[in-house]
N, C-alpha and C positions, 0 to 999 in steps of 0.2 A: 259072951257079951255081944250085943247087936250094935253095929256102927251106923250112924246116920249119915246119909249122902249130903254133901255141902251144895245146896242149890245156888247160892249167891255167886260163887266163882264161875259156874256154868253160864249164868246169865251175862256176866261180865265178858266172857269170851265170845258169845254170840252177838252182842251189840256192835262191836267193831266190824265184824264181818258183814252184817246187814247195812251198816253205814257205808262201807266201801261200795257195795252194790248200788246203793242209792246215788252215791256221788258219780259213779261211772255212768249209770243210767241218765242222770241229769246232764252230764257232759255230752253224752251221745245225742240226747234230745236237743241240747243247745246247738251242737254242731250241725245237726240235721236241719233245724230251723234256720240257722245262719246260712247254710248251704242253699236251702230252698230260696230264701230271701235274696241271696246274692245271685243265684241263677235267674230268678225272676227279674232282678234289677238289670243284669247284664243282657238278658235275652229280650228285653223290651225292644220292639222295632223302632228304628230311628225315624224321625219325622222327615217327610219329603222336603227337599230344599225350597221348592216354590211355595210351600205352605208357611215358610218363615219370612218371606219377602213381601213387600208391598206391591200393589199393582203398578205403581209408578217407577218400579225398578228400571234403571237405564240400561244396564248391561247384565246379561246372565249367561255364564259359561257352565255347561253341565255335562258330566259323564254319569249317566244313570246307573251303570253297574261296572265298576272299575275292573273287577275280577273277570267278568265276561269279556269286556273289551280287550283286556290284556291277552286272554286266551285266543280271541278271534284274530287279534293282530299277529300272534305267533304263527298263524296259518297263511299269512300274506307273503307275496314275493318280496315286498319291501323288507320284511323281517328276515327272510331267507338271504337276501342280499347283504344285510347287516351282519349276519352270522357267517358269511363266507370268510374262510381263513385269510385269504389275500386282502380282503377289505379290513379285517381286524388288524392285520400286521401293518397296513398302511396308516390306519388311524391311531395306532398306538403312540407314535411320536407327537402328532399335533394335540391329542388329548392330554398327554403328559405336560406339554408346554402350556396349555390353557390352565391346567390345574396349578402349575407353578406360578403362573401370572396372577392368579387370584389367591395365592397363598394357601392352597389346599394340597393335601396329599392324595395321590391317586387311589391307593388302597382304601384309605379312610373314606374318600368320596364314594367309592364303589360300595363300601359297607353301609354307609348311610343311605345310599340310593336303594340298595337291596332291602334294608329294613323298612323304608317307607313303602316300597312296592309290595312287600309281604304283609304289612300291617293294614294298609288301606284295602278294604274288601268290597264295600258297596258304592254308594253314590259319592262323587267328588264334585264340588262346585265352587265357583267364584262369582261374586255379584258386586255391582256398584249400584247401591240403592238410591243415593242422592249426591248432589254436589252443591255446596253453598260457598259463596265467595266473600260474604260480609258477615261479621267484621273480619274474619280470617277464612282462609281456604279450608274446607272440611269435606273429606271424601268418605262416603259411607261404604267402605269395603268390607265384604263378608266372605270368608273362606271356610269351607266345611268339608269333612271327610268322614264317611261311615266306616268304623273299624270292626263292626259286628262283634264277634266274641273275643277280640283282641284288645279290649278296653284296658285291661291291666297292663299289657305291654305298652300301650299308648300313654297311660298315666306315668309309668316308670320313665319313659322317654321324655315326657314333659318335665318331670322332676329333675332329670339330669340336665335338661336344657336350661331350666331356671337356675340351677346351681352354677352353670357356666356363665350365665348372664350376670349373676351377682358378683362373680369373680372379675368379669370384664368391666362391669359398670358398678363399682362399689358405692357410688352416690345415687344410684337409681332407686326407684320406689317399686316395691313388690308387695302387693296386698291381695288378700282373699276377701271377697265380699259376697253378699247374698241379696237376691232380688226376686220377689214373688216365689220364694221357696227354692230357687235355683242358685247354686253356688257358682261363682265365676272368679277368675283371677285376673288381676291387672298388672301388667309389666310396663313400667314407664322408665325406660333406660335414659331418655332425654326428656326434659320438660316440654309438655305440649304434644308428646308423641306416645300416647298410651295404646298398648296392644292388649286385648282381652281374649281370654279363651274360657270355654265352658263345655260341659258334656250335656247334650240333650239325648238321653238314653245312650245309644252307641255312636251318636254323631258328635264328633268334636268340632266345635265352631270357634273360629278366630275372627275378631273384628278390629278395625282401626277406629278407636274411640269408644268410650264407655256408653255414650248415648245409643250408638248403633247396637251394642251388645244388649242393652236393656230393651231396645225395640224387638230384637230377635227373641229374647226371653218372653216378652209380652205375647208374641205370636205363639210361642211354644206352650205357654201356660194357658192360652185361650182367654186372655184378659183384654183383648182388643176392643175398641169402641164399636158400637153398632154400625156406624157408617164406614168402618175400615174394610177395605177390600184387599184380599191377598192376591199374589201373582197367579196362584193356581186357579182362582175363580175369575180371572180376567178373560173376557171373550177374545180380546186381541191375542193373548198368549195361547189360548186354546186353539185358535185358528192356526197359529204357527206350528203347534204340536201335531195337528192333523195333517199338515203338509210336509212334515219332516220325513226323512227316509225311514223306512220300516225297520224296527229294532235298532235304531241308531245308537251308535256308541259315543257320539259327541254331538252337542247342540250349542250353538252360539246365537244368542238373541239380542237384538238391538231395538230398543223402544225409540223409534225415530221421532215420534211426536213429542215425547218428553225431552229428548236431546235438543230438539229445535227450540223448545222453550228456554233453554239455557244459552245457546249460541246463535239462535235465529236472528235476534235484533242486530247483533254484530255483523252477520252475513248480509242482512238486508241493507245495511247502511254502506257496505263496501261495494263499489261498482264492479269489482272483479268477481264477486261471488253472489251478486244480486240474482242473476238468472238461475244459478244453482240452487239458491234458497227457494225460489219459486217452484222448481222441480221437486225439491225435497218436501215441500209442503203437502204434496199429494200423497206422500207415503206415510202409512201408519207405523209399520214395523218391518224389520227384515231379519232373516235368520239363515244360518248355514248348518246343516247336519251332515254327519259322516257315519258310514257303516263299513265295516270290514267284511267283505263277502266275496266268494269265488276267487280267492287269492289276490284280490285287488281292493280298491277303495272306491266306494260310491259316495259322491258328494251331491247334496240337494240344496240349492239355494232358493229362497222364497222371498218375494216382496209383496206385501199387502197394501193396497191403495185405499184411500178413503173416498166414499161416494162413487160417482161414475165419472170422475175427472180423467181417469187414465184411459187413453185410447189404445186398444190392443193392436199389436202388430200382426198382420195376417200371416198365415203359414206360407213358407217358401216352397216352391215346386222343384227346386234344385235343377233348373235347366242348365246351369253352368257346368254340370257334370259332363256335358258334351265335350269340353276341352280337356278333360282329365284322361289319364292312361291307367291301365291296371297297376302299374308300379308307382303311381303318384304317392308321395310320402305325406303330403299335407293338403287338406282341403277344408276350408272354413267358409260357410255361406250363410247369408241371412237376408231378410227383407229390410231395406233401409229407405227412409224418406230423405233423399238427398237434398232437396231444396231447404227443408227445415234444418237438416244437419249443417248445411253450408251457412245459413244465417246464424245459427248458434255458434258455430266455430269462428266466424268472422267477428261476431260480437265479443267472444272471449279474447281473441287476439287484439282487437282494438282497445280493450279495457284491461289488458294484462299488466300494464305498467312497465313492460319491457320495451325500450325504444327500438331495438332491432326488429322484434316481432310486430310492433305497431307500425313501423315504417314499411315492412314487407307487405302487410295487409293493405295499407293505404296505397302503396305503389301498384299492387295487383288490381285493386278496384279502379284506380285511375287509368291503368292500361286497358282495362275492359271498356271503360267509358270512351276512351280515345278511339277504340276500334269499333264502337257502336254495338258491343255485345251485351245483351241482357242475359246474364248467366243463368238465372232461374228458368226463364221461358225458352231460351234458345238451346240450352244444353242440359241442365239438371233435370228438367221435367221429362226429358226424353231418355234419360239413363236410369235404370233400375225398374222396379224396386229391388230386384235380386242382385246382390253384390257378393262376390266370392274372392277369396285369396287362395291361390294354388301354388304349390312349391314341390320341387324335386331336387335330388342330389345325384347327378349321374356318376357312375363309377369312375374314379380317377380325376374328377373335376376338383378344382381348388376351392370352389364355393358353390352353394346351392343356387338353383334358379328359382325365381319367385315372380308372381304376376298377380295383378288385380284384374278381375274379369267381371263385367256387369252386362246384364241384358239391356237392349236398347230398342227404341221404336223410331220410326221415320228416319232410317239411316241416311237417306240421300240428303235431307236437309240438315241433319245433325253434323255431318262431316265437316262442312266449311266453318260452321260456328265453333265446332270443337277445335279445329286447327287454329282459329283466331284466339280462342281461350288459352290454348297451350302456348301460343306465342307470347301472350300476356304473362302467363305464369313463369315461363322461362326468363323473360326480360326482368321481372320483378325479383326473382330469386337468384338467378345465376348471372345473366348478362345478356347483351344484345347478340345479334347474329354474327357480328364480326368476331366476337370472343368465343361464343359457343354456337356455331352454325348447326342447322339441322342436316342430318345425313339421311336422304330419302332413298329408299329401295322399294322393291316390289316382291311379293310372294303370294302364291295362291290367288292371284288376281287382285290383291289388296295392297295399298300403299302403306309402307312403314316409315315412321319418322323417328330418328334416333338422335339423342344429344349425348356426346361423349364427355364425361367429366372425370374419369379416373384413368387407371393404368391397366385395364384389361378385365377387371372384375365386375364393373358396374357401368352400364350404358343404357339408361332408360329409353324404352322404345314403346310407342303406342301405335295401334291400328284399330280398324273396325271391320266387322263383317255385317251381313244383313241382320244378324241377331245379337252380336256381342261387341262391346268395347273391351280392348285388351291393352293393359299397360304392364309390360314385362321388364325384368331387370336387365335383359340383354336382347339384341335382335335375334340371336339364335333361338332363344326360348320363345320369343314371339312367333317365329316361323313354325316352330314345333307345335304350338297351340293352334295356329291357323290351320295347319295340315290335319291336326287331330279333328277339329270341328268340321272341316270341309269333307274329309273322306269317311266320316262316320265310323271311325275305328273303335275297337273295344275300349270301354271307359273303366273308371275305378269300380263301377258296379259289377264288373266281371271278376273282381278279386274276391276269392273266398274269404280271406282275412277281413276285408271290408264288410262283406255281407254278414258274417258271423258277429262282428263287433257291433254293427248298427242295429242288430235285433234287440238289444237292450233298451233302445230308445223309443220314445213316442213317435208316431207317424205324422202328427200335426204341429210340428215345431216351426217356429218362426226363424230359427237359426239352427245350424248343425256344425259340429266340428269333428274332424278326424285327423289323427296324426300317428303315423307308424313310428313309434318311439325307437324301435330297434334299428330301423333303416336310417333314421335321423342321427341316432347316437353314434353308430359305428364310425362313419367318416369324421364326425366332429371330434370324437374321442381319439381317433387315430391322429388327427392333426394336433390335438392338444398334447398327446404323448410325445410327438416329434419335437414340438416346441419346448416342452418341459425338459426333455433330454439335453437339448442344446443349452438351456439356462442352467441346469444342474440343481443339486439339492441345496437346502438351506436349513436353518435351525428349526423351521416349522414343518417342512415337508421333505421326505426322502423320495425323490422322483424315481429312484430305482425300485421302490416297492409299490409303484402304481399297479393296481390290479389289471390283469389282462382284459382285453376287450370282451372276449367271450364269457369271462366270469361275470361281468355286469349284464351284458346284452341278453343272456339266457333268462334273466328275470324280468325282461321288458316285453310288453305287449301293447297294442294300440290304445291310444287315448281317444275316447269318443264323448260327445256332449250334445245336448239339445236344450233349447229354451222354448217353453210354451207360454204364449202371451194371451191372457184372458181379460175380461172387462175390469175386474177388481184385483187381479193378482198376476204375478209372473213367476213361473217355476222353471228353474234350470237344473238339469241333471247331468252328471258326468261320471265316467268310470275309467279308472286308470290304475297303473301299478302303485302310484305314490300318492294320489289325491291332489286336489287343486292347491291346497294351502302349502303342503310340503314342496310340491312342484314349483310353485311361484317363488318361494324362498330360495330353493336350490337354483332355479333358473336365473334369478336376479343376482344371486351370489356368484354363480359361475360366470355370468356376463361381465361383472365387475372385475373378477379375477383375470379373465382372458384379456380384457381391454388393458388392465393395468400391467399384466405380465408381458403382453406382446406389443405394447405401444411403440417401443423403440424399433422393433422389427418392421411393423406396419409403416411407420414413418420413413424408414430407410428404403423400403421397396416402392414407396409412392402410392400404396393402396390405402393409406390412412389419410383421408381427405376431409378435414373438418369443414363443416358447412357454416358459413357466416353470411348473414343477411347484409344488404347494403345499408350504409348509414343514412343515405339520402337518395332521392330519386335521380339526382344529377351525377351520382358517382356509382359506377358499376364495380362489381367484384373483379379484381385483377384476374386475367385469364391464366390458366395453367400453361406451362411450356408445352409446345407442340409435341415434343418427343415423349411426354408423359401421358398423352391422350390414348384412349382405347384404340387398339389396332382394328383395322377393318375385319369384319367377320369372314371366316373361311367357308361358311355355308353358302351354297349357291343361292342366288336371289330368287330363282324360280325352281319349283320341284322338277 
């Protein structure tokens, strides 16, 4: 008998197998398409920050490439100083105290900081697009950060942050919205304070206010009106970018014209700021850029003027280098219009609203009139335009020496008028000759006049040569500068450090600055360490952990700067270990700390002499006791 093969069961077994293959193929194709779409969505380049902002933007702070700037900063001496074990050990306690004061945990704060640093990859910016005051104050703040391929991590972090905010502000409002096809989220933890955030490709953008977010979305979507102008298309902003430091890591832009539209009317009405308003009216915009290069920080400041109202300052010839020495630690020189500067300064004092300052200014002008001195014609027009500040700190000295040096013309006729003007200045600020008499000596064939106002550290002394006016902090330093100029000794230009440092700068500057930071820092820090050891540690600082002098000083090199003045613009360039911004903050902070810390000691030794102007022209400042006055100089009067 022949058996027939059952075809139906065979077909039933093959169908499930083919179906499984089809399902697997479909899932793979779906995953591939999803992956491609996700890759395309995440890899779309972020828009440039200036393309999202209006031309009228008031303030724009920008880091074009955060990752690159971070890597460049890691190669600077400033970062190397921060990473010094002694510095880290000293900062551990104050950083911990600060974290506790703000209710933060140091490890958590460090973890959050590391997450932000590693997530932010490209451009980072902060902008103030507008300010409206009526009916309520409204600030158009925009913050953005390009996270590149780390968008998923950024989304997860935002989700966690929103979760915490909901727990902290249970009555707050949290909404997701959509505008022109772009989804954005609004967090309103308190009524009237909405914070929005959205992703423009890989750029996460935060705004204060929903209208500001919609304005940014409109720019991103390309739905702006025909007459709308973006910041990137502004000729004013393009001019700023052309004059920024090359490959800058940071740019700060201020739209002065737009800012004056807001505060200008108030400044113009106030007598104290009226002159300032007139000066600011000439400025279109200003900017500061920063680049990390050659283990230091290069800062470039730029001012753009409107029209031809700005009168450029001529280049300085640096004649005053003649009074410097190869070891001079500080030299700053520039071309100055002293008559104009005097008029503006007296105008500010007379309109300052401060009775002591206004009285001192009035007394000085009255004293000049009583002596028949026309300060502009008789003195100021014969002094300058080159004006310099010179300073040094001799080994073992308690304080640095400093002097103002200016070139002069017609020295023979200038000297008697200058003496009369100085008599008037002393009478209006300090007192008459009975209280503070002039101590007159002679050196290098020139007369020196000294007024002694302290207990050994400060005794203003002035003199003149055929070329220069010298106002020094002590008679000894005045004699040193006179001898330097008379004998034509080697100057600061003979210093290899000075020569190498100044090569970075333009040769047609209207001003120059040089400071040997290592030479200035070492005696100053030594003095601070001695004072700190006497005061002892506290909850904030452990003075026993202060870094050694050489630990810090090996990361220091000279600060140099120059300013080039042209008809419609002024450009200033500087190079230093720390940069102008950080240096200014650190300097001001250190000064306040030193004054606050050592005020009792200074007062006890008599070296802390507060300056107080007379209340009226009929009452002089009481004289200091004779035993506290500066002792006579031990330097011979003649060489």
